[in-house]
C-alpha positions in Angstrom: -74.9 -94.8 123.3 -72.4 -95.8 126.1 -70.8 -93.1 128.1 -68.0 -92.8 130.6 -66.6 -89.9 132.6 -63.0 -88.7 132.2 -62.0 -88.8 135.8 -58.6 -87.2 136.3 -55.1 -88.2 135.3 -53.9 -91.8 135.0 -57.3 -93.3 135.9 -58.4 -95.7 133.2 -62.1 -96.6 133.2 -63.8 -99.1 131.1 -66.4 -98.2 128.6 -68.5 -101.1 127.3 -70.4 -100.6 124.1 -72.3 -103.8 123.4 -71.8 -106.0 120.4 -75.1 -107.5 119.4 -76.4 -109.9 116.8 -79.8 -109.2 115.3 -81.0 -112.8 115.9 -79.9 -115.9 117.8 -78.2 -118.6 115.7 -78.1 -122.3 116.3 -74.3 -122.6 115.7 -71.3 -120.6 116.8 -70.7 -117.2 115.2 -68.0 -114.5 115.3 -67.7 -110.8 114.5 -64.6 -108.7 114.5 -64.3 -105.2 115.9 -61.9 -102.3 116.1 -61.9 -98.8 117.6 -61.6 -95.8 115.4 -60.8 -92.2 116.4 -63.5 -89.6 116.4 -63.0 -86.4 118.5 -61.4 -88.7 121.1 -58.0 -89.9 119.8 -55.4 -92.5 120.9 -52.7 -90.0 120.0 -54.1 -87.6 122.7 -54.4 -90.6 125.2 -58.1 -90.3 125.4 -58.7 -94.1 125.2 -56.7 -97.2 124.4 -57.3 -98.7 120.9 -58.6 -102.2 120.8 -59.4 -104.9 118.2 -60.8 -108.4 118.7 -63.1 -111.2 117.5 -65.6 -112.3 120.0 -67.3 -115.7 119.6 -71.0 -116.1 120.1 -72.3 -119.4 121.5 -75.4 -120.9 119.9 -78.4 -118.8 121.1 -76.2 -115.9 122.4 -76.9 -112.5 121.0 -74.8 -110.0 123.0 -71.2 -109.5 124.0 -69.7 -106.6 126.1 -66.7 -105.0 124.5 -64.7 -103.1 127.1 -62.6 -100.1 126.0 -60.2 -98.4 128.5 -60.7 -94.7 128.8 -57.8 -92.7 130.1 -58.5 -89.7 132.4 -56.9 -86.3 132.3 -57.3 -82.9 133.8 -57.9 -81.0 130.5 -60.9 -78.8 130.2 -62.4 -80.0 126.9 -65.8 -80.9 125.5 -67.2 -84.4 125.6 -65.4 -86.6 123.1 -66.4 -89.7 121.1 -64.8 -92.6 119.3 -66.2 -95.3 117.1 -66.5 -99.1 117.5 -66.6 -100.6 114.0 -68.0 -104.2 113.5 -66.9 -106.2 110.5 -65.9 -109.7 109.2 -68.8 -111.7 110.6 -68.9 -115.4 110.3 -72.3 -117.1 110.8 -73.6 -113.9 112.4 -75.7 -111.0 111.2 -75.8 -107.6 112.8 -77.9 -104.6 111.8 -75.5 -101.8 112.7 -71.8 -101.9 111.8 -70.7 -98.8 113.8 -71.3 -97.8 117.5 -70.3 -94.6 119.3 -68.6 -94.4 122.7 -68.8 -91.0 124.4 -66.3 -89.8 127.0 -67.9 -87.2 129.2 -65.6 -84.4 130.4 -65.9 -84.0 134.2 -63.0 -81.6 134.8 
Protein backbone atom coordinates (compact mmCIF):
# COMPACT_ATOMS: atom_id res chain seq x y z
CA UNK A 1 0.00 0.00 0.00
CA UNK A 2 1.63 3.29 -1.08
CA UNK A 3 2.07 5.92 1.61
CA UNK A 4 3.11 9.57 1.70
CA UNK A 5 3.67 11.97 4.62
CA UNK A 6 1.51 15.09 4.92
CA UNK A 7 4.32 17.64 5.24
CA UNK A 8 2.95 21.03 6.19
CA UNK A 9 0.87 23.59 4.34
CA UNK A 10 0.96 24.09 0.58
CA UNK A 11 3.49 21.33 -0.01
CA UNK A 12 2.06 18.94 -2.58
CA UNK A 13 3.86 15.60 -2.66
CA UNK A 14 3.26 12.84 -5.16
CA UNK A 15 1.90 9.47 -4.11
CA UNK A 16 2.33 6.76 -6.70
CA UNK A 17 0.12 3.68 -6.42
CA UNK A 18 1.09 1.36 -9.26
CA UNK A 19 -1.31 0.20 -11.93
CA UNK A 20 -0.39 -3.33 -12.94
CA UNK A 21 -1.63 -5.90 -15.41
CA UNK A 22 -1.76 -9.52 -14.32
CA UNK A 23 0.14 -10.73 -17.38
CA UNK A 24 2.05 -9.17 -20.30
CA UNK A 25 0.15 -8.94 -23.59
CA UNK A 26 1.48 -8.96 -27.14
CA UNK A 27 -0.52 -5.90 -28.20
CA UNK A 28 -1.26 -2.50 -26.68
CA UNK A 29 -3.78 -2.30 -23.84
CA UNK A 30 -5.39 0.38 -21.71
CA UNK A 31 -7.10 0.73 -18.36
CA UNK A 32 -8.84 3.74 -16.87
CA UNK A 33 -8.52 4.99 -13.31
CA UNK A 34 -10.06 7.52 -10.97
CA UNK A 35 -9.45 8.56 -7.37
CA UNK A 36 -12.29 8.19 -4.88
CA UNK A 37 -12.50 9.73 -1.41
CA UNK A 38 -11.97 7.57 1.65
CA UNK A 39 -11.13 9.30 4.93
CA UNK A 40 -8.94 11.62 2.84
CA UNK A 41 -11.15 13.93 0.81
CA UNK A 42 -10.71 16.43 -1.99
CA UNK A 43 -13.17 18.78 -0.25
CA UNK A 44 -10.75 18.97 2.72
CA UNK A 45 -7.82 19.49 0.30
CA UNK A 46 -6.10 16.27 1.39
CA UNK A 47 -5.23 15.28 -2.20
CA UNK A 48 -5.98 16.31 -5.78
CA UNK A 49 -8.52 14.15 -7.62
CA UNK A 50 -7.28 12.56 -10.81
CA UNK A 51 -8.55 10.42 -13.68
CA UNK A 52 -6.74 8.98 -16.66
CA UNK A 53 -6.27 6.15 -19.12
CA UNK A 54 -2.69 4.86 -19.33
CA UNK A 55 -1.63 2.80 -22.35
CA UNK A 56 0.47 -0.31 -21.88
CA UNK A 57 2.93 -1.16 -24.63
CA UNK A 58 3.21 -4.82 -25.69
CA UNK A 59 4.97 -6.72 -22.89
CA UNK A 60 4.59 -3.87 -20.36
CA UNK A 61 2.82 -4.77 -17.10
CA UNK A 62 3.12 -1.72 -14.79
CA UNK A 63 2.46 2.02 -14.85
CA UNK A 64 3.00 4.54 -12.05
CA UNK A 65 0.00 6.72 -11.34
CA UNK A 66 1.02 9.83 -9.41
CA UNK A 67 -1.51 11.56 -7.15
CA UNK A 68 -0.70 14.97 -5.61
CA UNK A 69 -1.04 15.00 -1.82
CA UNK A 70 -1.60 18.41 -0.24
CA UNK A 71 0.08 19.13 3.11
CA UNK A 72 -1.49 20.89 6.06
CA UNK A 73 -0.77 21.50 9.74
CA UNK A 74 -3.87 19.74 11.08
CA UNK A 75 -3.42 17.18 13.82
CA UNK A 76 -5.40 14.28 12.42
CA UNK A 77 -5.03 10.53 12.01
CA UNK A 78 -3.52 8.97 8.89
CA UNK A 79 -6.02 9.14 6.03
CA UNK A 80 -6.61 7.14 2.87
CA UNK A 81 -8.19 7.44 -0.57
CA UNK A 82 -8.94 4.85 -3.23
CA UNK A 83 -7.64 4.38 -6.74
CA UNK A 84 -10.29 2.58 -8.80
CA UNK A 85 -9.34 0.76 -12.03
CA UNK A 86 -11.96 0.10 -14.72
CA UNK A 87 -12.71 0.12 -18.46
CA UNK A 88 -9.86 -2.06 -19.60
CA UNK A 89 -9.16 -2.72 -23.25
CA UNK A 90 -6.95 -5.71 -24.12
CA UNK A 91 -5.82 -5.78 -20.48
CA UNK A 92 -6.61 -7.90 -17.46
CA UNK A 93 -5.95 -6.86 -13.87
CA UNK A 94 -6.64 -8.90 -10.75
CA UNK A 95 -7.56 -6.03 -8.41
CA UNK A 96 -9.80 -3.12 -9.33
CA UNK A 97 -9.17 -0.97 -6.23
CA UNK A 98 -5.98 0.25 -4.60
CA UNK A 99 -5.53 2.28 -1.42
CA UNK A 100 -3.23 5.29 -0.99
CA UNK A 101 -2.39 6.24 2.60
CA UNK A 102 -1.49 9.80 3.67
CA UNK A 103 0.58 9.66 6.86
CA UNK A 104 0.04 12.53 9.29
CA UNK A 105 3.38 13.92 10.42
CA UNK A 106 2.16 17.05 12.25
